[in-house]
C-alpha positions in Angstrom: -5.5 -17.9 11.2 -2.6 -16.9 9.1 -2.3 -18.1 5.6 0.2 -17.8 2.8 -0.9 -16.2 -0.4 1.5 -16.7 -3.3 1.8 -13.6 -5.5 3.1 -14.4 -9.0 5.0 -11.5 -10.4 7.0 -13.1 -13.2 5.2 -11.5 -16.2 4.7 -7.9 -14.8 8.2 -7.9 -13.4 9.7 -8.8 -16.7 7.6 -6.1 -18.4 8.7 -3.6 -15.8 12.4 -4.6 -16.2 12.1 -4.0 -19.9 10.3 -0.7 -19.7 13.4 1.4 -18.9 14.2 2.1 -22.5 10.7 3.1 -23.4 8.5 5.4 -21.2 10.1 4.6 -17.8 6.6 4.7 -16.2 4.9 2.2 -14.0 2.0 1.4 -16.3 3.1 -2.2 -16.8 3.9 -2.8 -13.2 0.5 -3.5 -11.7 1.7 -4.6 -8.3 -0.7 -2.5 -6.2 -3.8 -3.6 -8.0 -2.8 -7.2 -7.7 -2.0 -6.7 -4.0 -5.4 -5.2 -3.4 -7.1 -8.1 -5.1 -5.1 -10.7 -3.1 -4.9 -9.1 0.3 -8.3 -7.3 0.4 -6.2 -4.5 1.9 -7.5 -2.6 5.0 -5.4 -0.2 7.1 -4.3 -1.7 10.4 -4.0 1.8 11.9 -7.4 3.2 11.0 -7.8 4.6 14.5 -4.8 5.7 16.6 -5.6 7.0 20.1 -2.3 6.7 22.0 0.2 8.7 19.9 2.0 11.7 21.4 0.7 14.7 19.5 2.1 18.2 19.8 -0.3 21.2 20.1 -0.8 23.3 17.0 1.2 26.2 18.4 4.0 24.1 19.9 6.9 25.6 21.6 10.5 24.7 22.6 9.1 23.8 26.0 6.8 21.2 24.3 9.9 19.7 22.7 11.7 19.5 26.0 8.7 17.7 27.6 8.7 15.2 24.8 12.4 14.6 25.0 12.1 14.0 28.7 9.4 11.3 28.4 10.4 8.1 30.1 11.0 4.9 28.1 7.8 3.4 29.7 5.6 5.8 27.8 6.9 4.5 24.5 6.8 0.9 25.7 3.1 1.3 26.5 2.2 2.7 23.1 0.8 0.6 20.3 3.0 0.1 17.2 0.6 2.4 15.3 0.9 5.0 18.0 4.7 4.9 17.8 4.6 5.5 14.1 2.1 8.3 14.4 4.2 9.9 17.1 7.2 10.0 14.7 5.2 11.2 11.7 3.5 14.0 13.7 6.6 15.3 15.5 6.9 18.9 14.3 10.7 18.9 13.8 10.9 15.6 11.9 9.7 17.3 8.7 13.1 19.1 8.8 15.2 15.9 9.0 16.6 13.8 6.2 18.8 14.4 3.2 16.8 17.6 2.4 17.9 19.3 5.7 16.2 22.7 5.4 18.1 24.3 8.2 21.6 23.2 7.4 24.0 25.9 6.1 26.5 23.5 4.5 26.1 21.4 1.4 28.9 19.1 2.5 27.1 17.6 5.5 26.1 13.9 5.1 22.3 14.1 5.2 21.6 10.4 5.1 24.1 9.7 7.8 22.8 12.5 9.9 19.2 11.1 9.6 20.3 7.7 10.7 22.3 9.0 13.6 19.4 11.1 14.8 16.9 8.2 14.4 19.0 6.1 16.8 18.2 8.7 19.6 14.5 8.7 18.9 12.9 6.6 21.6 9.7 6.1 19.5 11.8 4.8 16.6 13.9 2.5 18.7 10.7 0.9 20.2 8.9 0.8 16.8 11.6 -1.3 15.1 11.6 -3.8 18.0 7.9 -4.7 17.5 6.9 -8.0 15.9 4.2 -6.2 13.9 6.5 -3.4 12.8 6.5 -4.3 9.1 2.7 -4.9 9.1 2.2 -1.3 10.4 4.8 0.2 8.0 3.3 -1.7 5.0 -0.2 -0.6 5.9 0.9 3.0 6.1 2.8 2.9 2.8 0.0 1.1 0.9 -2.5 3.8 2.2 -0.2 6.6 0.9 0.1 4.9 -2.5 -3.7 4.1 -2.8 -4.6 7.7 -1.8 -2.1 9.1 -4.3 -1.2 11.7 -1.7 0.7 14.7 -2.9 4.3 14.6 -1.8 4.8 16.5 1.5 7.4 16.5 4.2 5.6 13.9 6.2 5.7 11.4 3.3 9.4 12.2 2.7 10.1 11.6 6.4 8.2 8.3 6.3 10.1 7.1 3.2 13.4 8.0 4.9 12.1 6.0 7.9 11.6 3.0 5.6 15.1 3.5 4.1 16.8 3.9 7.4 19.5 1.6 8.8 17.2 0.7 11.7 14.4 -0.4 9.3 16.8 -2.5 7.2 18.1 -4.3 10.2 14.5 -5.0 11.4 13.1 -6.4 8.2 13.4 -9.9 6.8 14.5 -10.4 3.2 10.9 -11.3 2.2 9.7 -8.1 3.8 12.3 -6.1 2.0 11.2 -7.7 -1.3 7.6 -6.6 -0.7 8.8 -3.1 0.3 10.8 -2.9 -3.0 7.6 -3.8 -4.9 5.7 -1.0 -3.2 8.4 1.5 -3.8 8.4 0.7 -7.5 4.7 1.1 -7.6 4.9 4.5 -5.9 7.5 5.7 -8.3 7.5 9.5 -8.3 10.8 9.9 -10.1 11.3 13.2 -11.9 8.3 14.8 -10.3 9.9 16.2 -7.1 13.4 17.3 -6.4 13.1 16.1 -2.9 11.7 12.7 -3.8 12.8 10.1 -1.2 11.5 6.9 -2.9 14.9 6.1 -4.5 16.5 6.0 -1.0 14.3 3.0 -0.1 15.5 1.1 -3.2 19.2 2.0 -2.5 18.9 0.9 1.2 17.3 -2.4 0.2 19.8 -3.3 -2.4 22.7 -2.4 -0.1 21.3 -4.3 2.8 20.8 -7.4 0.6 24.3 -6.9 -0.9 22.8 -7.0 -4.4 26.0 -7.4 -6.5 25.0 -5.7 -9.8 24.0 -2.5 -7.9 26.9 -2.7 -5.4 29.5 -3.0 -8.2 28.0 -0.5 -10.7 26.3 2.2 -8.6 26.6 2.0 -4.8 30.2 3.0 -4.5 29.8 5.9 -6.8 27.1 7.6 -4.8 28.3 10.8 -3.1 26.5 11.9 0.0 25.7 15.5 0.7 23.2 17.5 2.8 20.5 17.2 0.1 21.0 13.4 -0.3 23.2 11.9 -2.9 24.6 14.7 -5.0 25.0 12.5 -8.1 21.9 10.4 -7.7 20.6 9.2 -11.1 16.9 8.2 -10.5 16.8 6.0 -13.7 19.9 4.0 -12.7 18.3 3.3 -9.3 15.0 2.4 -11.0 16.7 0.0 -13.5 18.6 -1.9 -10.8 15.6 -2.0 -8.5 13.5 -3.7 -11.2 16.4 -6.1 -11.9 16.7 -6.8 -8.2 13.1 -7.7 -7.8 13.1 -9.9 -10.9 16.4 -11.7 -10.0 15.7 -12.2 -6.3 12.1 -13.3 -6.1 9.9 -13.8 -9.1 7.5 -15.4 -6.6 6.8 -13.2 -3.6 5.2 -14.7 -0.5 2.8 -12.4 1.4 2.0 -13.4 5.0 -1.3 -12.2 6.3 
C-alpha cells in the first residue's frame, strides 16, 4: 500500500540557502541522509535483464540494427530496461553540451541534445511510463550514494534528467525532489564537464521560477560545450532559494 511520508526540510534548507557566502559546500544540506532514513532506499532496478546491450567491439552495423528495431521492442521493455538501454548505448557518451566530435564552438549543444533525444525510441517510451520518475530517482540516488566518479554515462544521465522530455513528464512535486537530489550531488567546481547545473536550470525554467528567470535565465548563452557563460554559484544560489521558496515541506510518495 502506498503511503505519504512528509519530509520536513525547513531548517536544513534555510541553512543551505545561507551557506553561499561561506564555504558553498553541501555539509549543511543533509537531504540524502534524511531520505535514506525515511525511505529505506532500495534500488528498483537492481536486476535488469531486458535492456538492449551492444557488444564490446560494436560496429556501425550494430548501430544500424539498433536504429532499425521496431517500436514493439521498446514497448515490451521494462522501464528499467529502457533506461539501461539509453545509458549503455555506445554513442550516447558523445552527446550533450560537451559534444566531443563537434568542430564548431557555436553549435547549440543543449538544443542538439534535446532534438536528438526526441528521435530516441527508448527515450520516448521511457518518459511515457507511469513509473518513469521512480526509476530515474532510484538511479540518481544510487549514483549519489555510491559517490561514483564523474564519467560520460553520469553526464549523459544528468542531461537526460535535465531534458525537455523529462521536464514535461515530471510533476511539480517530482521536480522538487529532483532539485533536492541535484543539490545533494553538487559537484560544482570539480569537473569542467559537470552536468548537475543543467538539471537545476531545467527545473527552474520549467517551473517558471521568477527570480531565476529574471536574473539569470535570459543571460545564459548556449554553445557546443553547454552555456558558455554559466556561473555555477549563481545557479546554486537560485536552486537553494527555489527549494526553500517553493516547498519547505516536500511530500514523498512511496
